[in-house]
C-alpha positions as CSV (number, residue, x, y, z in Angstrom):
1,X,0.0,0.0,0.0
2,X,1.7,3.2,-1.1
3,X,1.8,6.4,0.9
4,X,3.0,9.9,0.1
5,X,5.2,11.5,2.8
6,X,5.7,15.2,2.4
7,X,7.9,17.4,4.6
8,X,6.2,20.8,4.3
9,X,7.6,24.3,4.4
10,X,5.2,27.3,4.7
11,X,5.4,30.1,2.2
12,X,7.3,33.3,3.1
13,X,5.0,35.7,4.9
14,X,2.9,32.9,6.5
15,X,3.6,32.3,10.2
16,X,3.9,28.7,11.5
17,X,0.6,29.2,13.4
18,X,-1.2,30.5,10.3
19,X,0.2,27.5,8.4
20,X,-0.9,24.9,10.9
21,X,-4.4,26.4,11.3
22,X,-5.0,26.5,7.6
23,X,-3.4,23.2,6.9
24,X,-5.2,21.2,9.6
25,X,-8.5,23.1,9.2
26,X,-9.8,24.5,5.9
27,X,-7.3,22.6,3.8
28,X,-7.9,19.3,5.5
29,X,-11.6,19.6,4.9
30,X,-10.9,19.7,1.1
31,X,-8.0,17.1,1.1
32,X,-9.9,14.4,3.0
33,X,-12.2,14.0,0.0
34,X,-9.4,12.9,-2.4
35,X,-10.7,9.9,-4.2
36,X,-9.2,6.6,-3.0
37,X,-7.6,8.1,0.1
38,X,-7.6,5.5,2.9
39,X,-5.7,7.4,5.6
40,X,-4.7,11.0,6.0
41,X,-2.3,12.1,8.7
42,X,-0.9,15.6,9.5
43,X,1.8,16.2,12.1
44,X,3.3,19.5,13.2
45,X,6.5,19.9,15.2
46,X,6.1,20.4,19.0
47,X,8.9,23.0,18.8
48,X,8.5,24.7,15.4
49,X,11.2,27.3,16.1
50,X,13.8,24.4,16.1
51,X,12.4,22.5,13.2
52,X,13.5,22.6,9.6
53,X,9.9,21.7,8.4
54,X,6.5,23.0,9.3
55,X,4.7,19.8,9.0
56,X,4.7,16.1,7.9
57,X,1.9,14.9,5.6
58,X,1.0,11.2,5.1
59,X,-1.5,10.2,2.4
60,X,-2.3,6.5,2.1
61,X,-3.8,4.8,-1.0
62,X,-4.6,1.3,-2.0
63,X,-2.2,1.3,-5.0
64,X,-0.2,3.5,-7.3
65,X,-3.0,3.8,-9.9
66,X,-5.4,5.1,-7.3
67,X,-2.8,7.6,-6.0
68,X,-2.3,8.9,-9.5
69,X,-6.0,9.1,-10.2
70,X,-6.6,11.1,-6.9
71,X,-4.3,13.9,-8.0
72,X,-5.6,13.9,-11.6
73,X,-9.2,14.4,-10.3
74,X,-10.9,17.7,-9.9
75,X,-10.6,17.4,-6.1
76,X,-6.9,16.7,-6.5
77,X,-6.4,19.8,-8.6
78,X,-8.3,21.8,-6.0
79,X,-6.2,20.4,-3.2
80,X,-3.0,21.3,-5.0
81,X,-4.2,24.8,-5.8
82,X,-5.3,25.4,-2.2
83,X,-2.0,24.1,-0.9
84,X,0.0,26.4,-3.2
85,X,-1.6,29.4,-1.4
86,X,0.2,28.7,1.9
87,X,2.8,25.9,1.3
88,X,6.0,26.3,-0.7
89,X,5.4,23.1,-2.7
90,X,9.0,23.0,-4.1
91,X,10.8,23.5,-0.7
92,X,10.3,20.2,1.1
93,X,11.0,16.7,-0.1
94,X,8.4,14.2,-1.1
95,X,8.7,10.4,-0.8
96,X,6.4,7.8,-2.1
97,X,6.9,4.7,0.1
98,X,5.6,1.3,1.0
99,X,5.1,1.3,4.8
100,X,6.2,-1.6,6.9
101,X,5.0,-1.5,10.5
102,X,7.6,-2.9,12.9
103,X,5.7,-2.4,16.1
104,X,2.1,-1.5,16.8
105,X,-1.0,-1.7,14.7
106,X,-1.1,-1.7,10.9
107,X,-3.6,0.9,9.7
108,X,-5.8,0.2,6.7
């Protein structure tokens, strides 16, 4: 099961607090409707003043085809457009990975 892991950096002129509020509020309401999304996790650093990134995003999908279709959809385009308003989409790395749980529960 593939997942996207993005390390996010806010745009210049956006405070960390503004970033977190928008990302975990208004933006999350749009993003959670991505077609085929099975799990959606946002994490913000506990000490943002000492962190290189403003957030960690995890998006889980059943397979790579579903992942691609999600971002080709109208909702996917809306999600990307909205994110571009407050996230520097080129600043942080993106990984597409297969998760292996070593301890704890496997999430579907």
